[in-house]
Backbone bond lengths (Angstrom), bond angles and torsions (degrees), N, CA, C in turn:
res aa  C-N    CA-C-N  psi(-1)  N-CA   C-N-CA  omega(-1)  CA-C   N-CA-C  phi
1 M - - - 1.459 - - 1.520 108.39 -
2 N 1.287 113.04 144.89 1.461 114.69 178.51 1.522 110.39 -84.41
3 R 1.295 114.60 167.39 1.458 121.88 -173.16 1.525 113.20 -62.64
4 S 1.312 119.29 -38.47 1.474 121.31 -178.05 1.532 111.11 -66.92
5 V 1.320 116.95 -37.04 1.464 120.20 177.92 1.532 109.67 -66.67
6 L 1.311 115.98 -43.36 1.463 119.38 178.21 1.524 111.02 -62.55
7 R 1.311 116.89 -41.54 1.465 120.98 179.01 1.525 110.39 -62.50
8 M 1.338 116.99 -43.07 1.461 121.41 179.63 1.539 110.20 -63.39
9 L 1.327 117.09 -44.70 1.462 120.62 179.19 1.529 111.01 -63.35
10 F 1.319 116.09 -40.42 1.456 119.85 178.84 1.526 110.90 -62.85
11 K 1.325 117.73 -42.71 1.470 121.41 179.16 1.522 110.78 -63.17
12 K 1.348 116.14 -44.02 1.467 119.17 179.19 1.526 110.52 -63.41
13 F 1.321 115.81 -42.38 1.455 120.34 179.51 1.527 110.46 -62.87
14 R 1.333 117.21 -43.19 1.457 121.35 179.98 1.526 110.83 -64.57
15 L 1.337 117.35 -43.09 1.465 120.30 177.94 1.525 111.02 -62.69
16 H 1.329 115.70 -41.61 1.461 120.35 178.73 1.532 109.81 -61.56
17 N 1.333 117.04 -44.88 1.467 120.80 179.29 1.520 111.34 -64.35
18 E 1.329 117.76 -38.37 1.463 120.79 178.12 1.525 110.64 -63.84
19 R 1.328 116.95 -40.71 1.468 120.19 177.59 1.524 110.73 -64.46
20 L 1.330 115.66 -43.90 1.468 119.19 178.04 1.526 111.06 -61.39
21 A 1.318 116.73 -42.19 1.462 120.35 179.08 1.524 110.84 -62.70
22 Q 1.328 117.16 -38.68 1.463 120.78 179.17 1.528 110.45 -65.98
23 V 1.324 116.95 -45.33 1.463 120.89 179.36 1.532 110.16 -62.35
24 L 1.335 116.79 -44.01 1.465 119.81 178.71 1.519 111.30 -62.60
25 S 1.305 116.72 -39.57 1.461 120.64 178.43 1.525 110.72 -62.81
26 E 1.331 116.59 -43.36 1.468 120.40 178.35 1.523 110.91 -63.59
27 K 1.327 116.83 -42.03 1.466 120.61 179.68 1.526 110.91 -65.39
28 R 1.340 116.42 -39.90 1.467 119.36 177.55 1.519 110.61 -62.34
29 A 1.322 116.24 -41.42 1.468 120.02 179.33 1.530 110.16 -62.93
30 E 1.339 116.70 -42.46 1.467 120.33 177.82 1.529 110.49 -62.65
31 N 1.335 116.31 -43.47 1.466 120.23 179.86 1.521 111.31 -65.32
32 D 1.337 116.86 -40.60 1.464 120.00 178.26 1.519 110.77 -61.81
33 L 1.326 116.39 -42.88 1.462 120.47 179.36 1.528 110.76 -64.25
34 A 1.327 116.32 -42.81 1.464 120.15 178.36 1.531 110.65 -63.98
35 E 1.331 116.37 -39.41 1.464 119.92 179.39 1.526 111.03 -65.72
36 L 1.320 117.24 -43.19 1.467 120.34 178.14 1.522 111.15 -63.24
37 S 1.322 116.39 -39.06 1.458 120.79 178.39 1.529 110.32 -64.33
38 L 1.316 115.93 -42.01 1.465 120.83 178.72 1.528 110.81 -64.31
39 I 1.325 117.14 -44.11 1.464 120.59 179.31 1.522 110.37 -61.55
40 A 1.326 117.00 -42.35 1.465 120.41 179.43 1.525 110.78 -62.22
41 E 1.329 116.87 -41.84 1.470 120.53 179.45 1.530 110.86 -66.27
42 V 1.327 116.81 -43.14 1.464 120.42 179.02 1.528 109.90 -63.55
43 A 1.331 116.95 -41.45 1.468 120.26 178.76 1.523 110.59 -63.01
44 R 1.326 117.01 -43.05 1.464 120.73 179.72 1.522 110.48 -60.89
45 R 1.325 116.20 -45.56 1.467 119.41 -179.01 1.529 111.82 -69.47
46 T 1.326 116.41 -32.54 1.462 119.99 177.76 1.521 110.12 -66.06
47 E 1.322 116.82 -39.99 1.466 120.65 178.40 1.525 111.72 -61.71
48 E 1.323 116.93 -28.27 1.463 120.82 -177.13 1.528 112.81 -73.43
49 I 1.330 117.38 -15.17 1.465 120.42 178.41 1.522 107.57 -75.85
50 E 1.324 116.17 118.58 1.466 120.79 -173.20 1.525 113.03 -76.86
51 N 1.316 117.88 -38.99 1.454 121.97 -176.78 1.536 109.42 -76.86
52 P 1.345 118.50 117.77 1.470 120.96 -177.65 1.533 113.61 -60.99
53 E 1.338 117.07 -35.24 1.461 119.57 178.78 1.525 110.55 -67.40
54 R 1.310 115.96 -41.38 1.470 120.55 178.21 1.528 109.81 -64.91
55 R 1.327 116.24 -41.50 1.464 121.01 179.23 1.534 109.84 -60.85
56 A 1.344 116.70 -43.71 1.467 120.92 178.87 1.527 110.79 -64.02
57 Y 1.341 116.77 -40.01 1.463 119.93 178.31 1.523 110.87 -63.58
58 V 1.315 116.80 -44.80 1.470 120.53 -179.18 1.523 109.88 -60.86
59 V 1.331 117.05 -45.34 1.470 120.35 179.95 1.526 110.58 -64.20
60 S 1.333 117.49 -34.54 1.469 119.94 179.95 1.529 111.84 -65.37
61 Q 1.319 117.36 -19.67 1.461 121.17 179.39 1.530 112.46 -85.15
62 F 1.328 117.44 -10.86 1.463 121.26 178.90 1.528 109.55 -72.63
63 P 1.337 117.10 157.21 1.471 119.70 172.12 1.536 109.62 -60.60
64 P 1.333 118.05 149.94 1.470 121.10 -176.68 1.531 114.33 -53.99
65 T 1.319 117.56 -38.79 1.469 118.62 -179.14 1.522 111.08 -65.88
66 L 1.318 117.06 -34.67 1.464 120.57 178.47 1.529 110.27 -73.91
67 Q 1.330 117.07 -36.80 1.469 120.55 178.37 1.523 111.52 -60.19
68 K 1.337 116.71 -34.42 1.465 121.49 -176.25 1.524 113.07 -82.47
69 S 1.312 117.49 -6.42 1.461 120.82 -179.24 1.526 110.21 -61.31
70 P 1.336 117.70 134.12 1.471 119.91 179.07 1.530 112.75 -57.09
71 A 1.319 117.34 -36.47 1.468 120.13 179.92 1.527 110.84 -65.52
72 I 1.322 116.76 -40.54 1.467 120.74 179.52 1.528 109.72 -69.38
73 Q 1.328 117.32 -40.82 1.463 120.61 178.04 1.528 110.98 -61.49
74 A 1.321 116.43 -41.97 1.468 120.14 178.34 1.525 110.42 -64.74
75 A 1.336 116.60 -41.00 1.466 120.44 179.15 1.524 110.52 -65.20
76 L 1.318 116.01 -37.26 1.463 120.57 179.48 1.526 110.64 -63.93
77 L 1.322 116.17 -40.78 1.462 120.08 -177.63 1.517 113.04 -78.38
78 S 1.331 116.84 -35.16 1.466 118.23 -173.41 1.517 111.65 -84.82
79 G 1.293 117.07 -69.71 1.453 120.47 -175.42 1.512 111.36 66.86
80 R 1.294 115.88 160.04 1.468 120.04 178.79 1.508 108.30 -96.39
81 R 1.252 115.36 133.17 1.466 120.47 176.95 1.524 108.69 -96.09
82 K 1.317 115.04 147.36 1.464 118.54 174.91 1.522 107.87 -67.52
83 P 1.316 117.66 137.23 1.464 117.94 176.75 1.526 109.35 -64.41
84 A 1.298 115.06 144.59 1.468 119.53 179.95 1.522 109.03 -63.18
85 D 1.318 114.61 140.33 1.468 118.32 178.22 1.527 108.74 -67.42
86 P 1.321 117.02 132.92 1.465 118.56 178.37 1.527 110.05 -66.45
87 A 1.295 114.65 142.93 1.469 119.41 179.40 1.522 109.14 -66.33
88 P 1.339 116.44 136.33 1.479 118.30 -179.25 1.509 112.91 -70.91
């Protein structure tokens, strides 16, 4: 093959790779956003569990990477408390 053909093929290949890299980057960003949204929802629902032992058990069933999430750790420690009954 002559040099100009090789140069043309290299440019096309590079452009194709750049497009693929852009698409992958966009997909990663979408996945990251979806993952953060999921973690926030799981943390919110975990906080709603009133019994601390039950909350700890539920979190122990999560995958290790999710268990280590700061949002999940905060939900595990905080939890929602029942409002105090108003005095009659």
